C-alpha positions in Angstrom: -3.9 7.4 21.7 -4.8 6.8 18.1 -4.3 10.5 17.3 -0.9 10.5 19.0 0.2 7.4 17.0 -1.1 9.0 13.8 0.7 12.3 14.6 4.0 10.4 15.2 3.6 8.5 11.9 2.9 11.7 10.0 5.8 13.5 11.6 8.1 10.6 10.8 6.9 10.6 7.2 7.5 14.4 6.9 11.0 14.0 8.3 11.7 11.3 5.8 10.5 13.6 3.0 12.6 16.5 4.2 15.9 15.2 5.7 18.0 17.9 7.3 21.5 18.0 8.8 22.1 18.9 12.5 22.7 22.5 11.5 19.2 22.6 9.9 20.4 22.6 6.3 18.7 20.4 3.8 20.6 17.4 2.6 20.6 16.4 -1.0 18.2 13.6 -1.6 19.9 10.6 -3.2 18.6 9.8 -6.7 16.7 6.5 -7.0 17.9 4.0 -9.6 14.9 4.9 -11.8 15.5 8.7 -11.8 11.7 9.1 -12.1 11.5 9.9 -15.8 7.7 9.2 -15.7 5.5 9.1 -12.7 2.1 7.4 -12.7 -0.1 7.9 -9.6 -3.1 5.9 -8.6 -5.2 6.0 -5.5 -8.3 4.7 -3.8 -8.3 1.3 -5.2 -10.3 0.0 -2.2 -9.9 -3.7 -3.0 -11.1 -3.6 -6.7 -8.5 -5.7 -8.5 -10.1 -5.4 -11.9 -10.3 -1.6 -11.7 -6.6 -1.5 -10.6 -5.5 -3.7 -13.5 -7.6 -1.7 -16.0 -6.1 1.6 -14.8 -2.6 0.3 -15.0 -3.2 -1.0 -18.6 -4.6 2.4 -19.6 -1.6 4.1 -18.1 0.7 1.8 -20.1 2.7 0.3 -17.2 1.3 -3.2 -17.5 0.3 -5.3 -20.5 -2.8 -7.4 -21.1 -1.2 -10.3 -19.0 -0.7 -7.8 -16.2 3.1 -7.9 -16.4 5.2 -4.7 -15.9 6.0 -3.0 -19.3 6.9 0.4 -17.9 10.0 2.0 -19.6 13.1 2.4 -17.5 12.6 5.4 -15.2 8.8 4.8 -14.8 7.6 5.1 -11.2 4.1 3.9 -10.2 2.9 5.6 -7.0 0.0 4.1 -5.1 -1.2 7.0 -3.0 -3.0 4.8 -0.5 -6.4 3.3 0.3 -5.7 0.0 -1.4 -7.5 -1.6 1.5 -11.1 -1.8 2.6 -14.5 -1.6 1.0 -13.8 -4.2 -1.7 -13.3 -7.9 -1.5 -9.9 -8.2 -3.2 -7.7 -5.9 -1.1 -5.2 -8.7 -0.3 -5.0 -9.6 -3.9 -4.4 -5.9 -4.8 -1.6 -5.6 -2.3 0.0 -8.8 -3.6 -0.3 -7.6 -7.2 1.3 -4.3 -6.3 4.2 -6.0 -4.5 4.7 -8.3 -7.5 4.8 -5.3 -9.8 7.3 -3.6 -7.5 9.8 -6.4 -7.9 9.2 -6.6 -11.6 9.6 -2.8 -12.0 12.8 -2.7 -10.1 14.3 -5.5 -12.3 13.6 -3.1 -15.2 14.9 0.0 -13.6 11.5 1.3 -12.6 9.8 1.5 -9.3 6.5 1.1 -7.4 6.0 3.2 -4.3 3.3 2.3 -1.9 2.1 5.2 0.4 -0.1 4.5 3.3 -3.6 6.0 3.1 -6.1 6.6 5.9 -7.6 3.1 5.4 -4.2 1.5 5.9 -3.6 3.5 9.0 -7.0 2.6 10.3 -6.3 -1.1 9.8 -2.9 -0.7 11.6 -4.8 0.9 14.5 -7.2 -2.0 14.6 -10.2 -0.1 13.1 -11.7 -2.7 10.7 -15.2 -1.4 10.2 -14.6 -0.8 6.4 -13.2 -4.3 5.7 -15.4 -6.6 3.8 -16.2 -10.0 5.3 -14.2 -11.8 2.6 -11.2 -9.6 3.3 -11.6 -10.2 7.0 -11.5 -13.9 6.5 -8.5 -13.7 4.1 -6.6 -11.7 6.7 -7.4 -14.3 9.4 -6.2 -17.1 7.2 -3.0 -15.2 6.4 -2.1 -15.2 10.1 0.3 -17.7 11.6 -1.2 -20.0 12.6 -4.2 -19.5 10.2 -7.5 -18.7 11.8 -10.6 -20.5 10.6 -14.3 -19.4 10.9 -13.3 -16.0 12.3 -16.1 -13.6 13.1 -15.8 -9.8 13.7 -16.7 -10.1 17.3 -14.8 -13.2 18.4 -12.0 -12.9 20.9 -9.2 -12.9 18.3 -10.9 -10.0 16.5 -11.3 -8.0 19.7 -7.7 -8.5 20.5 -6.6 -7.5 17.0 -8.6 -4.2 17.3 -7.0 -3.5 20.6 -3.4 -3.9 19.3 
């Protein structure tokens, strides 16, 4: 079942990258507002917020206060694996979403691509999530969960979904 869902997601992603008309001819892809004059790619953050911020500073897309300073047309692409292994994956996601809004206000963009760890989480496979991240995810639920453990009933149901 997991392979089937992953194959469907991958096929959908490929179709989105290569839109075609009914006659099989490729459509012209619309230009984004940023026109992608500069592309900065980063991947495998794995919940390390300090490393993410440092990389983005070195790339020149954020300043020392972590605010977007990319020139118009700059596009930051997160190639996936923001989640798992580290303790600050929720903070990394929130930071990237904040940067996305700021970049779009300045005619730039931030594109978030799902990596295998994001897909694993969607499929309920949480073995790579740290305990701190596990608890942060539980508290982000509506209603918030307290004192959650990996093997309690809620966790088992989350893995099944």
